[in-house]
N, C-alpha and C positions, 0 to 999 in steps of 0.2 A: 588752673588759678595759682597765683603766687602772692607773695606780699612784699611791700617796701615799707620803711619807716621814714616819715617826713617830719615836718615841724610841728604838725599837729598831733598825729597818731599813725599807728599802724593801719595802712589802708588795704583793703582787697583790691586785687587789680582788675581793671576791666579786660576783656578779651584782648588777645594779642594785636588785632587790627586795630583796636582803640588805641593801645598803647603805642603801636607804631606810628599812629596817626599824630599823637603828641610829639614824638621825635621830630616829625616831619621829612626825615631822609634815612636812608640805609648805611650811610658811611660808617657807623660805628659797627655794624654787623660786618661788612666786609672786612674791616680791620680786624675784627674778633677771630674771622674765620681763617684770615692769613696767618695770625699768630698761631692758632691752633694748629694748622698744616706744618708750620715751621717747627714747632715744638715736638710734633709727632716724627717729623722727618729727621730730626737730629737725635731722637731717642734711641733709634736702633740703627747704629752704623754699619758698614757693610762687612766690617771684619768680625763682627758678632752675628750678623745674619748668615755667614758661611762658617759658623762655628761648628766643632765636631759633635757637640751634645747639647741638649736642651731639656730642662726641667721645668714643669710648670706646677705652681701653687695656686690653689683657688681659696680666697677668703669670702665668707659670707657673715656679714656683721650687721647688728641693728643699734639705732642710736638716736641721740637726741641732745640738746643742749640750750644755748642761750643766743637769741638773735638781737643784735643791737644796731639801732640806726642813729646817725648823727647829721643834724643839719642846723648850721648857725651855732647858737650857743646851747642848743637842746639835744639830749641824748635819752633815748628810750629803749627799754629792754623787755623782751618777752620770750616765752619758751619757743625754741626752734622746732618746726614741725618733726615728727617721727619719721624716719627714713632709714632704707636699707641700702647697704654698701656692698657690692659685688665686685672684687677685685681679682684679675687674672695676673700673677705675677710670673714672669718669664726669667729663668736663670739660664745663662749661656756658659758652657765650658765647665761646669760644676763650680762656678764662681758664686758661691751663696752669700757673698758679703755684698752684692750688687743686685737688685732686681728692677727690671724694667715692668712697669705695672699699666694695665689697660683696665681703668677703674670705671664704674658706673654708680650713680647715685639714684635711688628711685625714692621720691616724695610720697610718703604715704597719708599725711595729714594735709587738711586746707586745700584739697584738690590735688591730684596726682601730677607729679612732674618728674621729669627724665633730665639727667645730666650725664655727660661723659668726663672723665676726671684721669686724664695720663699722668702719670707719676714715676717718680724714681725712688727707691728705697734703699738707703745704706744700712746693711745689717751686721750687727755685733753679735757673733755667736758666743754662748757662754755654755757651762755645763748643764745647766738646768733651764735658763730662761735666755732666750735671744731678744734683744732690744734692737729697735730701728727707728731711724729718722727719715722723713720722706720730704717732698716738695712736688708739687703739682699744680695744675691748671683747671679748676672745676669750671664746666661749661654747661649751663642749662640750656637745652635746645627745644624741649616741649613742655608746656605749651607757650612758655614765654623764654626770651633770650637773657642770660646773665653771664658775664665772664668774670672770673676772679682768680686769685692766686692763694695757694695753700701751703702751709707749713705744718708739720705734725710728727708724731711719733707714737711708739708703742712697744708693746711686748709680745712675743710669741711664746707660749708655754707647751712644749711637746708631750703628748700624751703616748704616742707609739711611732712607729715609723710613718704612718699613713695620716693621722689626725694630730692636731694641737688646737689649742685655745688661743685666740688673739684678742687682744684689746688696745684701744688706742685713743688718742686725743687730737684733734686738729683745729686749727685757727684759719679760717677763710676770710678773705676781704674781696668784696666784690666791686669793680671800678668801672664795668660798662654793662649797658643793657637796656632795653626798652622801659623796664620797669624801676629804673634808678633815675631820679631826676638830678640834674646838674648840681643841686645845691646839697645833694644827700649822699650819704656813705653807708655801706651795709658791712656788718662784721659778724660772723658766725663761729661760736666756739662749740664744738660737739664731742661729745664722748661715743664710744661704741665698744660692743663686745659681741664676740661671735667665735667661729671655728674655722680652722684652715684646713685644706685636704691636699695632700701632696700627689701628684700623678707622676 
C-alpha cells in the first residue's frame, strides 16, 4: 500500500490492479521502464567497467521526513513513512570523488514498499568529514509504481578504515505512477542517518 495526496486529503491507495484500472493503460509504465534502463546503461561506461580496481562501500541508513502533495490551489503535508535505505557505492580506479550507487528504499510504515534508486555521488574529501552531493531516479516497483527524480547531499564521518557514520538529506519529486493523479504532484523531503562499511 502507498499514499498520494489529492485535493481532499491523503488517501490510502487501492491495490495495484485497481490503481492501474484508473489509469486505463500502461503507457506511463513502459516509459518509466525505458527511462530507468537508459539511466542504468549510461551510469557505468565501458572504460569504467574495465577499470583496474574496484572499491565497494555499503551504506545502511534509516530516515523519515515530510510528504507534500499539491493539486490545484491546495497543498497538504504529512510525515513521510519511516524507511530504510541500503546503498551500494562502486568506486573505480581508486577515484573516491565519484561513486556509482545502486540504491534501494524499503518503506516500513503504511504497508511495506520497495524502490530501486540508482544514483551518482560527487564526493569532496576533507581531513575529518567528507561531504557529497547526489542525483538519482527513485522508482517504486512493489506494490505500486511511482517514478521520480532525487537531489540530495550529506556527510560521511570516518570512524576508522572500515566504518563511518553517514547522514544525508534528499528531495524527491514524483511525476509518474499509477497512484499519482494527473492533477496532483508529490514531493518528499527526507533525512536519514546510518553507517557505512568499506569493503
